[in-house]
C-alpha positions in Angstrom: -38.2 -19.7 -49.3 -40.4 -20.5 -46.3 -39.4 -19.7 -42.7 -39.6 -23.4 -41.8 -37.1 -24.3 -44.6 -34.8 -21.5 -43.5 -34.9 -22.7 -39.9 -34.2 -26.2 -41.1 -31.2 -25.1 -43.1 -29.8 -23.1 -40.2 -30.1 -26.2 -37.9 -28.2 -28.3 -40.5 -25.4 -25.7 -40.7 -25.1 -25.3 -37.0 -25.0 -29.1 -36.5 -22.3 -29.4 -39.1 -20.2 -26.7 -37.5 -20.6 -28.4 -34.1 -19.5 -31.8 -35.5 -16.6 -30.2 -37.3 -15.5 -28.5 -34.0 -15.8 -31.8 -32.1 -13.7 -33.6 -34.7 -11.1 -30.9 -34.7 -10.8 -30.7 -30.9 -11.1 -34.4 -30.1 -7.7 -36.2 -30.7 -8.3 -39.7 -29.4 -11.0 -41.8 -27.8 -10.7 -45.2 -26.1 -14.1 -46.3 -24.9 -12.8 -49.4 -23.1 -10.8 -47.1 -20.8 -13.3 -44.3 -20.7 -10.4 -42.1 -22.1 -10.9 -39.0 -24.2 -8.0 -36.9 -25.4 -9.0 -33.4 -26.6 -7.6 -29.9 -27.1 -8.8 -27.1 -24.9 -8.2 -23.4 -25.2 -5.5 -21.3 -23.4 -6.3 -20.3 -19.9 -8.7 -23.2 -19.3 -9.5 -24.8 -16.0 -7.2 -27.7 -16.9 -4.1 -25.4 -16.7 -4.9 -24.7 -13.1 -5.5 -28.4 -12.4 -2.1 -29.4 -13.8 -0.4 -27.4 -11.0 -3.0 -28.4 -8.4 -2.3 -32.1 -8.9 1.4 -31.9 -9.7 2.3 -29.8 -6.7 -0.2 -31.2 -4.2 2.5 -32.9 -2.2 5.1 -30.2 -2.4 6.2 -28.9 1.0 7.4 -25.3 1.3 10.4 -26.3 3.3 11.6 -29.1 1.0 14.4 -26.9 -0.4 15.9 -26.6 3.1 17.2 -30.2 2.6 19.8 -29.1 0.0 23.4 -28.2 0.9 23.4 -24.4 0.3 26.4 -23.4 -1.8 26.9 -19.7 -2.5 27.2 -18.7 -6.2 26.7 -15.5 -8.2 23.0 -14.6 -8.7 21.2 -15.9 -11.7 19.4 -13.6 -14.1 15.8 -13.1 -13.1 14.7 -14.6 -16.5 15.9 -18.0 -15.3 14.6 -17.9 -11.7 11.2 -19.3 -10.7 8.9 -22.2 -11.7 9.3 -24.1 -15.0 7.1 -26.8 -16.6 7.3 -28.9 -19.8 5.2 -28.3 -22.9 4.9 -30.8 -25.7 5.3 -30.6 -29.4 2.4 -32.0 -31.5 2.0 -31.4 -35.2 4.7 -28.7 -35.2 2.9 -26.7 -32.5 3.5 -26.5 -28.7 0.9 -27.5 -26.1 0.5 -27.6 -22.4 -0.5 -31.1 -21.3 -2.9 -32.4 -18.7 -1.7 -36.0 -18.1 -3.2 -39.0 -16.5 -0.3 -39.3 -14.1 0.5 -35.8 -12.5 4.3 -36.4 -12.4 4.4 -37.1 -16.2 5.0 -33.3 -16.6 8.5 -32.3 -15.5 8.5 -29.3 -13.2 11.4 -27.5 -11.6 11.9 -24.5 -9.4 15.1 -22.6 -9.7 16.5 -20.1 -7.2 20.0 -18.6 -6.8 21.2 -21.5 -4.7 18.9 -24.5 -5.2 17.1 -26.4 -8.0 14.0 -28.4 -6.9 12.7 -30.9 -9.4 10.0 -33.6 -9.4 11.1 -37.2 -9.8 8.6 -39.9 -10.8 9.8 -42.3 -8.1 11.3 -40.0 -5.4 8.9 -37.1 -5.4 10.5 -33.6 -5.1 14.3 -33.6 -4.9 16.6 -30.6 -4.3 20.1 -30.0 -5.7 22.5 -27.3 -4.7 23.9 -25.0 -7.4 27.7 -25.2 -7.2 28.6 -23.2 -10.4 27.0 -21.5 -13.3 28.0 -20.2 -16.7 25.5 -17.6 -18.0 25.6 -16.2 -21.5 23.1 -14.3 -23.7 20.1 -16.6 -24.1 21.7 -19.5 -22.3 22.8 -20.7 -18.9 24.6 -23.9 -17.8 24.4 -24.8 -14.2 26.4 -27.4 -12.2 24.4 -29.2 -9.5 25.2 -31.4 -6.5 22.8 -33.7 -4.7 22.6 -34.4 -1.0 24.7 -37.6 -1.5 27.4 -35.7 -3.4 26.2 -36.8 -6.9 26.9 -34.3 -9.7 24.5 -33.2 -12.4 24.1 -30.3 -14.8 21.3 -28.5 -16.5 21.3 -26.0 -19.4 18.5 -23.7 -20.3 18.6 -22.1 -23.8 16.0 -19.6 -25.1 14.3 -20.8 -28.3 11.6 -18.1 -28.7 10.0 -15.4 -26.6 8.5 -17.8 -24.0 9.9 -21.2 -25.1 13.2 -22.7 -23.8 15.1 -25.9 -24.6 16.4 -27.6 -21.5 19.1 -30.3 -21.4 20.0 -32.1 -18.2 21.7 -35.2 -16.9 18.6 -35.4 -14.7 16.4 -36.3 -17.7 16.2 -39.7 -19.4 15.7 -37.9 -22.8 18.1 -35.7 -24.7 16.0 -32.5 -24.3 12.7 -31.1 -23.1 10.8 -27.9 -23.9 10.0 -25.7 -21.0 8.1 -22.5 -20.3 7.9 -20.4 -17.2 4.8 -21.2 -15.1 3.0 -17.9 -16.0 3.5 -18.5 -19.7 2.0 -22.1 -19.4 -1.5 -20.7 -19.4 -1.0 -19.0 -22.8 -0.7 -22.4 -24.6 -3.6 -24.5 -25.8 -3.7 -27.6 -23.7 -4.0 -31.3 -24.7 -6.2 -33.0 -22.0 -5.8 -36.7 -21.4 -9.2 -37.1 -19.6 -9.4 -40.4 -17.7 -12.0 -40.0 -15.0 -12.2 -43.6 -13.7 -8.6 -44.8 -13.7 -5.0 -44.0 -14.8 -4.6 -44.6 -18.5 -1.9 -44.5 -21.1 -0.4 -41.1 -21.8 -1.0 -39.4 -25.1 1.7 -40.2 -27.8 2.9 -36.9 -29.1 4.9 -38.4 -32.0 
């Protein structure tokens, strides 16, 4: 077999692999909206951008607006920053949305829960009571106007938690701690020109 023919076959194989990879990683294209939805690897630049855009308006002193109520300390495994991941084809993914507040984010301390609201920005709630058990905690919250809510966090796997709350408009969401978010592959809803429809995970 001649070298020219070998080189030609190599180019065909390489081209096929590239196209197969493109088809595997590209989930959706809408040319009219200049929208491309694709899957990127864990620890990609898009994981950093999720937090850059989502938390761009977060003020460090926002939690000071809450009415501080003393409760027993929470387990360190529940404290800190949390963010949603999405289930797609029986796997869990980080998500880079067209609208930054599409992802639900909350920060939990011993006395305050701070959470993003699509219309109101970041809102704080005081923790008034908690019931912590192995692999689960239920927390009672009070808003600045006296409104009552609750949130429960239940461990599903090593890094994945199921969170139910009266603050959500859905029955449950899947959350991971901020540090673990980077370990998940990320579905990127890339719309460089304008906001566009979010990806349908169903």
